[in-house]
SEVO-924186 format. One record per residue (C-alpha): residue number from 1; chain; residue in three letters; y negated, z, x negated. Coordinates in steps of 0.1 Angstrom, whole numbers, plus 5000, padded with zeros to 4 digits. Layout:
<marmars>
+-----+-------+-----+-------+------+------+
:   n : chain : res : north :   up : east :
+-----+-------+-----+-------+------+------+
: NUM :     A : ALA :     Y :    Z :    X :
...
+-----+-------+-----+-------+------+------+
</marmars>
This chain:
<marmars>
+-----+-------+-----+-------+------+------+
:   n : chain : res : north :   up : east :
+-----+-------+-----+-------+------+------+
:   1 :     A : UNK :  5000 : 5000 : 5000 :
:   2 :     A : UNK :  4976 : 5010 : 4973 :
:   3 :     A : UNK :  4984 : 4979 : 4954 :
:   4 :     A : UNK :  4978 : 4956 : 4984 :
:   5 :     A : UNK :  4943 : 4973 : 4987 :
:   6 :     A : UNK :  4936 : 4966 : 4951 :
:   7 :     A : UNK :  4946 : 4929 : 4955 :
:   8 :     A : UNK :  4924 : 4926 : 4986 :
:   9 :     A : UNK :  4895 : 4942 : 4969 :
:  10 :     A : UNK :  4899 : 4918 : 4939 :
:  11 :     A : UNK :  4901 : 4887 : 4962 :
:  12 :     A : UNK :  4869 : 4900 : 4981 :
:  13 :     A : UNK :  4850 : 4904 : 4948 :
:  14 :     A : UNK :  4861 : 4870 : 4936 :
:  15 :     A : UNK :  4849 : 4854 : 4968 :
:  16 :     A : UNK :  4814 : 4869 : 4966 :
:  17 :     A : UNK :  4812 : 4859 : 4930 :
:  18 :     A : UNK :  4822 : 4824 : 4938 :
:  19 :     A : UNK :  4795 : 4823 : 4965 :
:  20 :     A : UNK :  4770 : 4835 : 4939 :
:  21 :     A : UNK :  4781 : 4808 : 4915 :
:  22 :     A : UNK :  4777 : 4782 : 4941 :
:  23 :     A : UNK :  4742 : 4793 : 4948 :
:  24 :     A : UNK :  4734 : 4792 : 4912 :
:  25 :     A : UNK :  4749 : 4757 : 4907 :
:  26 :     A : UNK :  4728 : 4745 : 4938 :
:  27 :     A : UNK :  4695 : 4757 : 4923 :
:  28 :     A : UNK :  4706 : 4745 : 4888 :
:  29 :     A : UNK :  4712 : 4710 : 4901 :
:  30 :     A : UNK :  4678 : 4708 : 4918 :
:  31 :     A : UNK :  4660 : 4718 : 4885 :
:  32 :     A : UNK :  4682 : 4694 : 4864 :
:  33 :     A : UNK :  4674 : 4664 : 4887 :
:  34 :     A : UNK :  4637 : 4673 : 4884 :
:  35 :     A : UNK :  4640 : 4673 : 4846 :
:  36 :     A : UNK :  4651 : 4637 : 4846 :
:  37 :     A : UNK :  4616 : 4625 : 4857 :
:  38 :     A : UNK :  4601 : 4601 : 4832 :
:  39 :     A : UNK :  4571 : 4624 : 4824 :
:  40 :     A : UNK :  4597 : 4647 : 4807 :
:  41 :     A : UNK :  4614 : 4621 : 4786 :
:  42 :     A : UNK :  4595 : 4629 : 4754 :
:  43 :     A : UNK :  4601 : 4666 : 4758 :
:  44 :     A : UNK :  4638 : 4659 : 4762 :
:  45 :     A : UNK :  4639 : 4638 : 4730 :
:  46 :     A : UNK :  4622 : 4666 : 4711 :
:  47 :     A : UNK :  4646 : 4692 : 4726 :
:  48 :     A : UNK :  4676 : 4671 : 4715 :
:  49 :     A : UNK :  4663 : 4670 : 4680 :
:  50 :     A : UNK :  4662 : 4708 : 4679 :
:  51 :     A : UNK :  4695 : 4714 : 4698 :
:  52 :     A : UNK :  4720 : 4689 : 4684 :
:  53 :     A : UNK :  4732 : 4692 : 4648 :
:  54 :     A : UNK :  4748 : 4658 : 4648 :
:  55 :     A : UNK :  4732 : 4628 : 4666 :
:  56 :     A : UNK :  4763 : 4612 : 4680 :
:  57 :     A : UNK :  4772 : 4602 : 4716 :
:  58 :     A : UNK :  4805 : 4621 : 4715 :
:  59 :     A : UNK :  4788 : 4653 : 4705 :
:  60 :     A : UNK :  4761 : 4648 : 4731 :
:  61 :     A : UNK :  4787 : 4642 : 4758 :
:  62 :     A : UNK :  4806 : 4672 : 4747 :
:  63 :     A : UNK :  4778 : 4697 : 4746 :
:  64 :     A : UNK :  4756 : 4681 : 4774 :
:  65 :     A : UNK :  4761 : 4710 : 4798 :
:  66 :     A : UNK :  4749 : 4735 : 4772 :
:  67 :     A : UNK :  4719 : 4712 : 4763 :
:  68 :     A : UNK :  4708 : 4709 : 4800 :
:  69 :     A : UNK :  4707 : 4746 : 4804 :
:  70 :     A : UNK :  4687 : 4749 : 4772 :
:  71 :     A : UNK :  4663 : 4722 : 4782 :
:  72 :     A : UNK :  4655 : 4734 : 4817 :
:  73 :     A : UNK :  4654 : 4772 : 4809 :
:  74 :     A : UNK :  4645 : 4777 : 4772 :
:  75 :     A : UNK :  4623 : 4749 : 4760 :
:  76 :     A : UNK :  4585 : 4753 : 4762 :
:  77 :     A : UNK :  4568 : 4723 : 4777 :
:  78 :     A : UNK :  4534 : 4718 : 4794 :
:  79 :     A : UNK :  4511 : 4748 : 4788 :
:  80 :     A : UNK :  4539 : 4769 : 4773 :
:  81 :     A : UNK :  4559 : 4768 : 4805 :
:  82 :     A : UNK :  4596 : 4761 : 4808 :
:  83 :     A : UNK :  4608 : 4732 : 4829 :
:  84 :     A : UNK :  4622 : 4757 : 4855 :
:  85 :     A : UNK :  4587 : 4773 : 4858 :
:  86 :     A : UNK :  4571 : 4739 : 4863 :
:  87 :     A : UNK :  4597 : 4732 : 4890 :
:  88 :     A : UNK :  4589 : 4765 : 4907 :
:  89 :     A : UNK :  4552 : 4757 : 4907 :
:  90 :     A : UNK :  4555 : 4723 : 4921 :
:  91 :     A : UNK :  4583 : 4726 : 4946 :
:  92 :     A : UNK :  4590 : 4748 : 4976 :
:  93 :     A : UNK :  4618 : 4774 : 4969 :
:  94 :     A : UNK :  4633 : 4802 : 4987 :
:  95 :     A : UNK :  4629 : 4838 : 4975 :
:  96 :     A : UNK :  4666 : 4837 : 4965 :
:  97 :     A : UNK :  4661 : 4805 : 4944 :
:  98 :     A : UNK :  4630 : 4820 : 4927 :
:  99 :     A : UNK :  4650 : 4851 : 4917 :
: 100 :     A : UNK :  4677 : 4829 : 4903 :
: 101 :     A : UNK :  4651 : 4809 : 4883 :
: 102 :     A : UNK :  4635 : 4841 : 4871 :
: 103 :     A : UNK :  4669 : 4854 : 4859 :
: 104 :     A : UNK :  4677 : 4821 : 4842 :
: 105 :     A : UNK :  4645 : 4820 : 4823 :
: 106 :     A : UNK :  4649 : 4856 : 4811 :
: 107 :     A : UNK :  4686 : 4851 : 4802 :
: 108 :     A : UNK :  4698 : 4845 : 4766 :
: 109 :     A : UNK :  4731 : 4837 : 4748 :
: 110 :     A : UNK :  4746 : 4866 : 4728 :
: 111 :     A : UNK :  4778 : 4879 : 4713 :
: 112 :     A : UNK :  4796 : 4904 : 4734 :
: 113 :     A : UNK :  4827 : 4925 : 4729 :
: 114 :     A : UNK :  4848 : 4933 : 4761 :
: 115 :     A : UNK :  4849 : 4971 : 4762 :
: 116 :     A : UNK :  4866 : 4976 : 4794 :
: 117 :     A : UNK :  4881 : 4955 : 4823 :
: 118 :     A : UNK :  4882 : 4971 : 4857 :
: 119 :     A : UNK :  4894 : 4956 : 4891 :
: 120 :     A : UNK :  4859 : 4947 : 4902 :
: 121 :     A : UNK :  4839 : 4944 : 4870 :
: 122 :     A : UNK :  4839 : 4943 : 4832 :
: 123 :     A : UNK :  4819 : 4963 : 4807 :
: 124 :     A : UNK :  4806 : 4942 : 4778 :
: 125 :     A : UNK :  4788 : 4954 : 4747 :
: 126 :     A : UNK :  4760 : 4932 : 4734 :
: 127 :     A : UNK :  4767 : 4932 : 4696 :
: 128 :     A : UNK :  4731 : 4922 : 4687 :
: 129 :     A : UNK :  4712 : 4945 : 4709 :
: 130 :     A : UNK :  4738 : 4973 : 4709 :
: 131 :     A : UNK :  4736 : 4976 : 4747 :
: 132 :     A : UNK :  4763 : 4976 : 4773 :
: 133 :     A : UNK :  4762 : 4955 : 4804 :
: 134 :     A : UNK :  4784 : 4954 : 4836 :
: 135 :     A : UNK :  4795 : 4919 : 4846 :
: 136 :     A : UNK :  4810 : 4909 : 4879 :
: 137 :     A : UNK :  4826 : 4876 : 4869 :
: 138 :     A : UNK :  4861 : 4892 : 4868 :
: 139 :     A : UNK :  4880 : 4859 : 4876 :
: 140 :     A : UNK :  4865 : 4841 : 4846 :
: 141 :     A : UNK :  4872 : 4870 : 4824 :
: 142 :     A : UNK :  4908 : 4876 : 4835 :
: 143 :     A : UNK :  4921 : 4854 : 4805 :
: 144 :     A : UNK :  4904 : 4876 : 4780 :
: 145 :     A : UNK :  4915 : 4911 : 4768 :
: 146 :     A : UNK :  4897 : 4944 : 4761 :
: 147 :     A : UNK :  4885 : 4942 : 4725 :
: 148 :     A : UNK :  4879 : 4904 : 4725 :
: 149 :     A : UNK :  4846 : 4891 : 4713 :
: 150 :     A : UNK :  4829 : 4862 : 4731 :
: 151 :     A : UNK :  4798 : 4841 : 4731 :
: 152 :     A : UNK :  4784 : 4842 : 4766 :
: 153 :     A : UNK :  4752 : 4838 : 4788 :
: 154 :     A : UNK :  4747 : 4861 : 4818 :
: 155 :     A : UNK :  4724 : 4855 : 4848 :
: 156 :     A : UNK :  4719 : 4876 : 4879 :
: 157 :     A : UNK :  4725 : 4860 : 4913 :
: 158 :     A : UNK :  4725 : 4879 : 4947 :
: 159 :     A : UNK :  4726 : 4911 : 4927 :
: 160 :     A : UNK :  4757 : 4901 : 4908 :
: 161 :     A : UNK :  4759 : 4893 : 4870 :
: 162 :     A : UNK :  4778 : 4861 : 4864 :
: 163 :     A : UNK :  4786 : 4840 : 4834 :
: 164 :     A : UNK :  4772 : 4804 : 4831 :
: 165 :     A : UNK :  4782 : 4774 : 4811 :
: 166 :     A : UNK :  4813 : 4780 : 4790 :
: 167 :     A : UNK :  4824 : 4814 : 4777 :
: 168 :     A : UNK :  4840 : 4811 : 4743 :
: 169 :     A : UNK :  4862 : 4836 : 4725 :
: 170 :     A : UNK :  4856 : 4841 : 4688 :
: 171 :     A : UNK :  4875 : 4857 : 4659 :
: 172 :     A : UNK :  4863 : 4888 : 4641 :
: 173 :     A : UNK :  4851 : 4868 : 4611 :
: 174 :     A : UNK :  4830 : 4844 : 4632 :
: 175 :     A : UNK :  4815 : 4874 : 4650 :
: 176 :     A : UNK :  4805 : 4892 : 4619 :
: 177 :     A : UNK :  4789 : 4861 : 4604 :
: 178 :     A : UNK :  4769 : 4853 : 4635 :
: 179 :     A : UNK :  4758 : 4889 : 4641 :
: 180 :     A : UNK :  4746 : 4892 : 4605 :
: 181 :     A : UNK :  4731 : 4856 : 4605 :
: 182 :     A : UNK :  4712 : 4861 : 4638 :
: 183 :     A : UNK :  4701 : 4896 : 4626 :
: 184 :     A : UNK :  4687 : 4880 : 4595 :
: 185 :     A : UNK :  4668 : 4854 : 4615 :
: 186 :     A : UNK :  4653 : 4882 : 4636 :
: 187 :     A : UNK :  4643 : 4904 : 4605 :
: 188 :     A : UNK :  4626 : 4874 : 4589 :
: 189 :     A : UNK :  4606 : 4868 : 4621 :
: 190 :     A : UNK :  4603 : 4901 : 4637 :
: 191 :     A : UNK :  4565 : 4904 : 4634 :
: 192 :     A : UNK :  4562 : 4874 : 4656 :
: 193 :     A : UNK :  4582 : 4888 : 4686 :
: 194 :     A : UNK :  4576 : 4919 : 4708 :
: 195 :     A : UNK :  4614 : 4927 : 4706 :
: 196 :     A : UNK :  4648 : 4913 : 4698 :
: 197 :     A : UNK :  4657 : 4905 : 4734 :
: 198 :     A : UNK :  4626 : 4882 : 4737 :
: 199 :     A : UNK :  4635 : 4867 : 4703 :
: 200 :     A : UNK :  4670 : 4858 : 4715 :
: 201 :     A : UNK :  4657 : 4842 : 4748 :
: 202 :     A : UNK :  4634 : 4819 : 4729 :
: 203 :     A : UNK :  4660 : 4810 : 4702 :
: 204 :     A : UNK :  4691 : 4802 : 4722 :
: 205 :     A : UNK :  4695 : 4769 : 4702 :
: 206 :     A : UNK :  4707 : 4789 : 4673 :
: 207 :     A : UNK :  4738 : 4801 : 4692 :
: 208 :     A : UNK :  4743 : 4766 : 4707 :
: 209 :     A : UNK :  4745 : 4753 : 4672 :
: 210 :     A : UNK :  4772 : 4780 : 4664 :
: 211 :     A : UNK :  4791 : 4767 : 4693 :
: 212 :     A : UNK :  4789 : 4731 : 4682 :
: 213 :     A : UNK :  4803 : 4740 : 4648 :
: 214 :     A : UNK :  4831 : 4762 : 4664 :
: 215 :     A : UNK :  4842 : 4736 : 4690 :
: 216 :     A : UNK :  4838 : 4702 : 4673 :
: 217 :     A : UNK :  4854 : 4693 : 4640 :
: 218 :     A : UNK :  4830 : 4664 : 4634 :
: 219 :     A : UNK :  4800 : 4687 : 4636 :
: 220 :     A : UNK :  4818 : 4714 : 4614 :
: 221 :     A : UNK :  4827 : 4688 : 4587 :
: 222 :     A : UNK :  4791 : 4675 : 4587 :
: 223 :     A : UNK :  4777 : 4710 : 4582 :
: 224 :     A : UNK :  4801 : 4717 : 4553 :
: 225 :     A : UNK :  4792 : 4685 : 4536 :
: 226 :     A : UNK :  4755 : 4691 : 4541 :
: 227 :     A : UNK :  4757 : 4726 : 4526 :
: 228 :     A : UNK :  4777 : 4714 : 4496 :
: 229 :     A : UNK :  4752 : 4687 : 4489 :
: 230 :     A : UNK :  4722 : 4711 : 4492 :
: 231 :     A : UNK :  4740 : 4736 : 4469 :
: 232 :     A : UNK :  4745 : 4709 : 4442 :
: 233 :     A : UNK :  4709 : 4698 : 4445 :
: 234 :     A : UNK :  4697 : 4734 : 4440 :
: 235 :     A : UNK :  4719 : 4736 : 4409 :
: 236 :     A : UNK :  4703 : 4704 : 4395 :
: 237 :     A : UNK :  4667 : 4713 : 4403 :
: 238 :     A : UNK :  4644 : 4727 : 4376 :
: 239 :     A : UNK :  4623 : 4756 : 4386 :
: 240 :     A : UNK :  4586 : 4749 : 4385 :
: 241 :     A : UNK :  4565 : 4774 : 4366 :
: 242 :     A : UNK :  4532 : 4764 : 4379 :
: 243 :     A : UNK :  4533 : 4791 : 4407 :
: 244 :     A : UNK :  4546 : 4826 : 4401 :
: 245 :     A : UNK :  4577 : 4833 : 4421 :
: 246 :     A : UNK :  4563 : 4866 : 4436 :
: 247 :     A : UNK :  4575 : 4861 : 4472 :
: 248 :     A : UNK :  4540 : 4849 : 4483 :
: 249 :     A : UNK :  4534 : 4820 : 4507 :
: 250 :     A : UNK :  4524 : 4798 : 4478 :
: 251 :     A : UNK :  4555 : 4805 : 4458 :
: 252 :     A : UNK :  4578 : 4798 : 4488 :
: 253 :     A : UNK :  4561 : 4764 : 4493 :
: 254 :     A : UNK :  4565 : 4758 : 4456 :
: 255 :     A : UNK :  4601 : 4767 : 4458 :
: 256 :     A : UNK :  4611 : 4749 : 4491 :
: 257 :     A : UNK :  4586 : 4722 : 4499 :
: 258 :     A : UNK :  4598 : 4686 : 4493 :
: 259 :     A : UNK :  4583 : 4669 : 4463 :
: 260 :     A : UNK :  4566 : 4641 : 4484 :
: 261 :     A : UNK :  4543 : 4667 : 4499 :
: 262 :     A : UNK :  4544 : 4698 : 4477 :
: 263 :     A : UNK :  4512 : 4693 : 4459 :
: 264 :     A : UNK :  4493 : 4686 : 4491 :
: 265 :     A : UNK :  4509 : 4717 : 4508 :
: 266 :     A : UNK :  4498 : 4740 : 4480 :
: 267 :     A : UNK :  4463 : 4726 : 4480 :
: 268 :     A : UNK :  4461 : 4730 : 4519 :
: 269 :     A : UNK :  4474 : 4766 : 4517 :
: 270 :     A : UNK :  4450 : 4776 : 4489 :
: 271 :     A : UNK :  4420 : 4764 : 4509 :
: 272 :     A : UNK :  4434 : 4780 : 4542 :
: 273 :     A : UNK :  4441 : 4813 : 4525 :
: 274 :     A : UNK :  4407 : 4815 : 4509 :
: 275 :     A : UNK :  4389 : 4812 : 4543 :
: 276 :     A : UNK :  4412 : 4836 : 4563 :
: 277 :     A : UNK :  4414 : 4873 : 4554 :
: 278 :     A : UNK :  4439 : 4887 : 4580 :
: 279 :     A : UNK :  4471 : 4866 : 4576 :
: 280 :     A : UNK :  4500 : 4884 : 4593 :
: 281 :     A : UNK :  4536 : 4875 : 4599 :
: 282 :     A : UNK :  4566 : 4861 : 4579 :
: 283 :     A : UNK :  4556 : 4844 : 4547 :
: 284 :     A : UNK :  4585 : 4818 : 4552 :
: 285 :     A : UNK :  4570 : 4810 : 4587 :
: 286 :     A : UNK :  4537 : 4802 : 4572 :
: 287 :     A : UNK :  4551 : 4782 : 4544 :
: 288 :     A : UNK :  4574 : 4761 : 4568 :
: 289 :     A : UNK :  4544 : 4755 : 4591 :
: 290 :     A : UNK :  4523 : 4742 : 4562 :
: 291 :     A : UNK :  4551 : 4717 : 4552 :
: 292 :     A : UNK :  4556 : 4706 : 4587 :
: 293 :     A : UNK :  4519 : 4701 : 4593 :
: 294 :     A : UNK :  4513 : 4681 : 4561 :
: 295 :     A : UNK :  4544 : 4659 : 4568 :
: 296 :     A : UNK :  4531 : 4651 : 4603 :
: 297 :     A : UNK :  4496 : 4643 : 4590 :
: 298 :     A : UNK :  4512 : 4619 : 4564 :
: 299 :     A : UNK :  4536 : 4604 : 4589 :
: 300 :     A : UNK :  4566 : 4617 : 4569 :
: 301 :     A : UNK :  4596 : 4620 : 4593 :
: 302 :     A : UNK :  4604 : 4657 : 4599 :
: 303 :     A : UNK :  4615 : 4679 : 4628 :
: 304 :     A : UNK :  4607 : 4716 : 4633 :
: 305 :     A : UNK :  4645 : 4721 : 4633 :
: 306 :     A : UNK :  4651 : 4704 : 4599 :
: 307 :     A : UNK :  4623 : 4724 : 4583 :
: 308 :     A : UNK :  4633 : 4757 : 4600 :
: 309 :     A : UNK :  4668 : 4755 : 4585 :
: 310 :     A : UNK :  4654 : 4751 : 4550 :
: 311 :     A : UNK :  4631 : 4781 : 4553 :
: 312 :     A : UNK :  4657 : 4802 : 4573 :
: 313 :     A : UNK :  4633 : 4808 : 4602 :
: 314 :     A : UNK :  4632 : 4797 : 4639 :
: 315 :     A : UNK :  4616 : 4763 : 4650 :
: 316 :     A : UNK :  4595 : 4782 : 4675 :
: 317 :     A : UNK :  4578 : 4801 : 4645 :
: 318 :     A : UNK :  4569 : 4769 : 4630 :
: 319 :     A : UNK :  4553 : 4756 : 4662 :
: 320 :     A : UNK :  4533 : 4789 : 4666 :
: 321 :     A : UNK :  4520 : 4789 : 4629 :
: 322 :     A : UNK :  4513 : 4752 : 4630 :
: 323 :     A : UNK :  4489 : 4757 : 4659 :
: 324 :     A : UNK :  4471 : 4785 : 4640 :
: 325 :     A : UNK :  4468 : 4763 : 4609 :
: 326 :     A : UNK :  4452 : 4736 : 4630 :
: 327 :     A : UNK :  4428 : 4759 : 4649 :
+-----+-------+-----+-------+------+------+
</marmars>
């Protein structure tokens, strides 16, 4: 009798979660269709440059659902608004839809450990924020065990916390690497963000890049080959003594900027620094923004994503600092 009650309770919970997922999907599709308007085409292209590690149709087809979520909820477009916010401002929406949109905008990708599975919920620990969260998506999590680590994104719909896109199990080694790597990104940029949760919400593309490497051998091989080539290049490069390597912005530019723009970058920074007393924030962020700005002014091909990876900072930091440099 007790077992029958538990089965019935489980089935009832699954049904209300499925209803919530259907409501989320309905709202998501409306925003996705809106995002395909021609006026957003250039934004989509820029977002693809940031999101995808490898520009191939097979990779785009495989990770298209992840990209669409990233594009409609995480990218800042007109007036620093996300596509979801623009949709809400220009279209009629119910209160439920607005709450779903708000939850999506404020959601983020993170690494979780499944601490406990119960009949009607699961308790997850966010390994980056060191917080626990209760999730109602018990059917999706039934194939995972307590102690498993996963990459997941949680949104709230109708008072329920559900998992969107694809939830991926990772091994302990991958978890340790990602937690340390992401923690390092935050430490290098923490002066630019109010807290780590907001940092994660604005830098979901980093986790989506982890997923591309984990789930696609073509991408993984490309990353390995690129890292090996960069390592050899560093070994064969003579260190310039013109600027003292003291961790300053000028020394970072001297060490990391490409030769085709290094001299101009150093000259630009020297002039900027001389006329601005209160320069705050990550040194690497300023250095990367200088190189990005100089390359753009000289029509040298470069994306924020490419430069951010070299300087070990987030693309959004480059965008923020570049605007300050041009002000």
